[in-house]
C-alpha positions, 0 to 999 in steps of 0.5 A, a space after each residue: 856764860 859768855 856771849 857765843 856768836 857764829 863766825 864772821 866768814 861763812 860758807 855760801 851753802 850747806 847740804 848734808 853728805 849721803 852718809 849724814 843723810 841717812 842718819 838724818 832719816 833715822 832721827 826723823 823717824 824717831 819723832 812724830 811730824 808735828 814734833 820733827 823740832 825734837 830732832 834739832 840737837 841730833 841734826 846740829 851734831 851731824 852737821 857738825 861732825 860732817 864739817 867739824 863746826 856748825 855754820 849759819 847756812 847748816 842752821 837755816 837748813 835744819 830749820 826748814 828740815 825741822 819746820 822751825 824758825 831760824 832763830 829757835 835754831 840758832 838759840 839751840 846752837 849757841 846755848 850748848 857749848 858743844 857745838 863749834 860756831 867757828 871753824 876748829 881743828 881737823 883734831 880738837 884736843 880737849 885738856 882736862 884741867 879739874 883738880 885730879 888731872 891737874 894734880 897728875 900733870 895736866 899742866 904738862 899736856 897744856 904746855 905739849 899743846 901749847 908748843 905744838 898746837 899754839 894759843 888755847 881755844 878751839 878757834 885757834 888753828 895750828 899752822 896747818 889746820 889739823 889741830 886745835 885745843 881747848 882747856 875743858 872741866 871734868 870729863 868723868 875720868 878722873 880714875 885715869 888722870 891726866 886724860 884729854 878728849 879728842 873730837 874729830 869726824 871718827 868720833 870723841 874718845 878718851 886718851 888716859 894715864 897721859 904723859 907728855 911724851 905720850 901726847 906728843 905720840 898721839 899728835 905725831 901719829 894724828 899728824 901722819 894720818 895714823 890710828 891711834 887706840 883710845 883709852 889708857 896708853 899705860 896698857 891697863 884695862 879701863 881704871 884697873 888697879 896697876 899696883 895692887 897684887 891681891 886679886 879681889 872679887 874671885 868668888 862670883 857670888 860676892 857680886 852676881 846676886 846668889 846671897 841676896 835674901 828675899 825680903 818682904 816690902 812694907 805694904 806689899 802682898 805676900 807671895 802666894 803658893 804656887 799650886 
């Protein structure tokens, strides 16, 4: 893993918004007071979702809230690559480049990002500050390749079965402030087959467990008769 450092330019201060503070309290209540440090990752994530990245003042504030030395929070923030240590675009496009996505057109998606956004790297923002992009490893949606994950304040959602034109449309809609529906853009549900003409699992007994036969496990006591 390459060395990860905080951004050279930092804000003067950080404070959780009222909305974020409600979530902070939720996480703090999950742990005993002497185990408050267990909430460090959720609080770092809340700071990132609020600001788009984790700043040095945010790390210091979280350390104070959790009774942790600053360096301990810093270690967590710099270890996990899911935390952005520099400002990123309002929408961070994460293009999967692993084999299934690559075979089905991930290079076309990367070309769109290079054309529309610019140089690869989450720290490289588009001219309007709305976008940045990076290539990532498998995100677990191989049956819906190629795909991207788009991270913003609304969440982290998958957009699948993509084409270059499909990604262009998503970027256009995001730039215009429109809501976009997550999931496969092909219209299929999840990873259901798109070409099969054979209906499967029509009989519920094939999957509802009703065909299962009782078994006796080794060293288990035989069932006692009721009555």
